C-alpha positions in Angstrom: 149.5 -72.6 113.0 150.6 -73.3 109.4 154.1 -71.9 109.4 156.5 -74.6 108.2 153.8 -77.1 107.3 153.6 -78.4 103.8 150.6 -77.2 101.9 149.6 -78.7 98.6 149.6 -75.9 96.0 148.1 -75.8 92.6 150.2 -75.9 89.4 152.8 -73.3 88.8 152.9 -71.2 85.6 155.6 -73.4 84.0 153.4 -76.4 84.4 150.3 -75.0 82.6 149.7 -75.1 78.9 147.1 -73.3 76.7 144.4 -75.7 75.6 144.1 -77.5 79.0 140.4 -78.1 80.0 138.5 -79.0 83.1 134.9 -80.2 83.2 132.9 -80.4 86.5 129.3 -80.7 87.6 127.5 -78.9 90.4 123.9 -79.3 91.5 122.2 -76.4 93.2 120.8 -77.7 96.5 118.6 -76.1 99.1 121.5 -76.1 101.6 123.7 -74.2 99.2 121.1 -71.5 98.6 120.3 -71.2 102.3 124.0 -70.9 103.2 124.5 -68.2 100.6 121.3 -66.2 101.6 122.2 -66.5 105.3 125.8 -65.5 104.8 125.0 -62.4 102.6 121.7 -61.5 104.2 120.4 -61.2 100.7 116.6 -61.6 100.8 115.8 -60.8 97.2 112.3 -62.3 96.7 113.4 -63.4 93.2 115.7 -65.9 94.9 113.4 -67.4 97.6 109.7 -66.4 97.2 107.8 -68.7 94.8 104.7 -66.5 95.0 106.7 -63.4 93.8 108.8 -65.3 91.2 105.7 -66.7 89.5 104.6 -63.2 88.7 107.8 -62.4 86.9 109.1 -63.6 83.5 111.3 -66.1 85.4 108.2 -68.0 86.6 110.0 -69.5 89.6 112.9 -68.6 92.0 116.3 -68.3 90.4 119.8 -68.9 91.8 121.7 -65.7 92.7 124.3 -64.9 90.0 127.0 -64.3 92.6 126.6 -67.9 93.7 127.3 -69.0 90.2 130.4 -66.7 90.2 131.4 -68.4 93.4 131.3 -71.8 91.7 133.6 -70.6 89.0 136.1 -69.0 91.4 136.0 -72.0 93.6 137.0 -74.2 90.8 140.0 -72.0 90.0 141.0 -72.2 93.7 140.5 -75.9 93.9 141.5 -77.3 90.5 142.8 -75.1 87.7 145.4 -73.8 88.4 144.5 -74.8 92.0 145.3 -73.8 95.6 147.4 -70.6 95.9 145.8 -69.0 92.7 144.4 -65.5 92.7 141.9 -64.1 90.2 143.0 -60.7 89.1 140.3 -59.9 86.6 137.0 -61.5 85.6 134.0 -60.8 83.3 130.7 -62.7 83.6 127.7 -62.9 81.4 124.5 -64.6 82.7 122.8 -65.8 79.5 119.8 -67.6 81.0 118.4 -67.9 84.5 119.5 -70.9 86.6 116.8 -72.4 88.7 116.9 -74.2 92.1 117.9 -77.9 91.8 119.6 -77.3 88.4 122.5 -79.5 87.5 125.2 -77.5 85.8 128.1 -78.6 83.8 131.0 -76.2 83.8 133.8 -76.2 81.2 137.0 -74.4 81.9 139.8 -73.8 79.3 143.2 -72.2 79.5 143.3 -69.9 76.5 146.7 -68.3 77.0 149.7 -68.5 79.4 151.6 -65.3 79.8 154.7 -66.4 81.7 156.3 -62.9 81.5 153.4 -61.4 83.6 152.6 -64.6 85.5 149.0 -64.6 84.3 146.9 -67.4 82.9 143.9 -66.4 80.7 140.9 -68.7 81.0 137.4 -69.0 79.8 134.6 -70.7 81.6 131.1 -71.6 80.6 128.2 -73.5 82.2 125.3 -75.4 80.7 122.2 -76.6 82.5 120.8 -80.1 82.4 119.1 -79.4 79.0 122.5 -78.4 77.5 121.6 -74.7 77.3 124.4 -72.3 78.0 123.6 -70.2 81.1 126.9 -68.5 81.9 130.1 -67.6 80.2 133.1 -65.8 81.6 136.7 -64.9 81.0 139.3 -64.8 83.8 142.8 -63.7 84.3 144.4 -65.8 87.0 147.7 -65.5 88.8 148.8 -69.1 89.4 150.5 -70.0 92.7 154.0 -68.9 93.3 156.5 -71.4 94.7 156.7 -70.6 98.4 159.9 -69.2 99.7 161.5 -70.8 102.7 160.7 -69.1 106.0 164.4 -69.1 106.7 165.6 -68.1 103.2 166.4 -64.5 104.3 167.3 -65.1 107.9 171.0 -64.2 107.6 170.6 -61.3 105.0 171.2 -58.5 107.6 174.3 -60.0 109.1 
């Protein structure tokens, strides 16, 4: 049970400034693909069948785009703004295919902080190991709210 336990939250809206950046790297491993495919029951042959993929313009199996979206949203939840954040809007463009075993470099940037509406505007992009941009996105994120004490309203009705 988590009630009353301290949980590390991400940065609050007042602690975030436009222009902040985060860079991180992810390598697409077999285990990641298998976990995704097992969890979603997505058996698209373009993701897993070499014999099929070689007959397409892609030439080899590609990484599911939703997995790439998951890497972006995970970074928001873990790092910027961090735990307690919620994505309220996103837009993704998948510029080039990402192949199995690719090493991606993601760059996140805070483009605007709207304190009045408690929203942070961000952009994210990813490049493969050859420096070619493969993904870009824009996000609107609600940073974590400071938690209210569980006992803050206990005596209100008395």
